[in-house]
C-alpha positions, 0 to 999 in steps of 0.5 A: 797578708795583703788586706786588699780584696783584689789580692785574695778574691777575684773581681767576680767574687767581689761582685758576688759578695756585693750582690749577696749583701744586697739580696740579704738586705731585701730578704730581711725586709721581706721577712719583716712583713710577717716577722716582728723583731728576731733580727739576731735569729734571722742573721744566725739562720742565714749564717747556718744556711750559707755555711751548710750548717744546721741549727738547734733553736731553743725557746719557749712555745709561741715565739714564732719559730715555726713561722720564721722557718717556713717564711724563710724557706718561702723567701728563698723558694725552697721546699719546706718540711716540718716533722713533729717529733713524738715518743711514738715517731719511728725512723721510717716516718722521717726517712721514708720506706719501701712499700709493695705496689703493683706495676703496670704489668700486673707484677708487684715490686717495692717502691720507695716513698720519700719521707719528710726529710726530703726537703731543702729546709727541715724543721724538726719540731721538739726533737727531744720528744722522740727516743734516741733511735728516732733521733739517730735517723737524722744523723746521716742526713745531717752529716752526709746529706743522704739517707739509707733505707733497707740497704739502699742509699738516697741522696738529698737535694741541696741546699739542705738545712735541718732546724731543730727546736727544743723547749727549755720547759716541760722536760718531762717525757723528753730524751736529752740529745746525745753529745754526738748529735748536739755536735752536728748542729753548727749553732744553738740559737736562743729565741728570746721573748720580744721587747714590749714594743715588738710584742705590741706590734705582734698584737697589731699585725697578727690579729687581723687579716691573714698574713701576706705571702712573701716574694721569692728572692733567691732560688736553690740554684742561686744559693748553691754558688753562694755557699761556695763563695762563702768558702772562698772568703779569706781568713787572716792567720790571727783569726785562725789562731784566735779560733783555735785558742778559744776552743782549746780554752774550753777544755779543762784538761788543756793547759790553756784552760783558765783556772776558773773554768776547770771546776765548772766544765767537765767536757769542752768543745771538739775540733768541729767547733773550730771549723764552725767558728771559721765557717760562721765567721766567713758567712757573716763577713760575706752577708755583711759585704766584707771581703775578709773575715774580721775579729768581730765576725768571730766574736759574733758566732762564738756563743752560738757555736760553743754554748751547746758543746760545753758540758758543765759540772754539778758545781756549776749548775748548783751555782747557777752558772750555765754554759752561756755565761762560761762562753761569754767570759771566755770570749771576753778574755780571749778575743777582746784585746786581739785583732 
């Protein structure tokens, strides 16, 4: 395969990739006015957005997850909606419902009132605090970008991105997300504590006057063609092969699985993981101004794509080995010496 970008991308696409890289640099600088640190989280959120994927954010309360998501939508001039999941939340509280209203002619008719799912970026806060029936109301929207209410189907506006949060503590009164729903999330994004220097900067910048408003650098009509552009980023055959090999090694039933993994994993990643590895690598390459996916792009997205798709055994849990450690080792063994 010829590595020249001109051989696989049009000159217009090459120019658009440069524009995307520059725009993303300005976007991160704009977010830096109110968000301290969290560069890795911002990068992964952007990869999900331009890949048309969804993300599950994991982190303790107080790490500015909601602020980050709302400010990200502000810099892209996108409609933002937040849903606080609680045990008594009903599906219609998410999707909306038909209500009986009186028309101008004096007759009564049902009118559909949109729920908070009708937005470009939807923050599903503490999604595991709602029962499975309510969680399931998100599945159709996430997969097909539409909702069905009382037999009627309503399309959601594009771009559409669901960002759900879970707290790793206070698990009492929560409902674990089923594997089918976890698989709908492209990334599991771990939001970590800030460094000491970052925490000092947070104290200085957030305890004074109100936070500044951010400028809108991208609009919905500009994001949609960029999402199409990401799909056109070329991928060499050895990257496809590496992605497939990595995913197949997560399955203990496969011959490709290493011997050390078999007692630690009861269920591995499915084919959707391969798709998200490739799409994530494409988006990362485009955001960095590259004209072709490289192995480093695949490495960078492997952990957020695979971690929540592995189900560990009791033996692994008793030894303190979580899915993240398993994925780290698989990536090191599978991708380190290949390129």
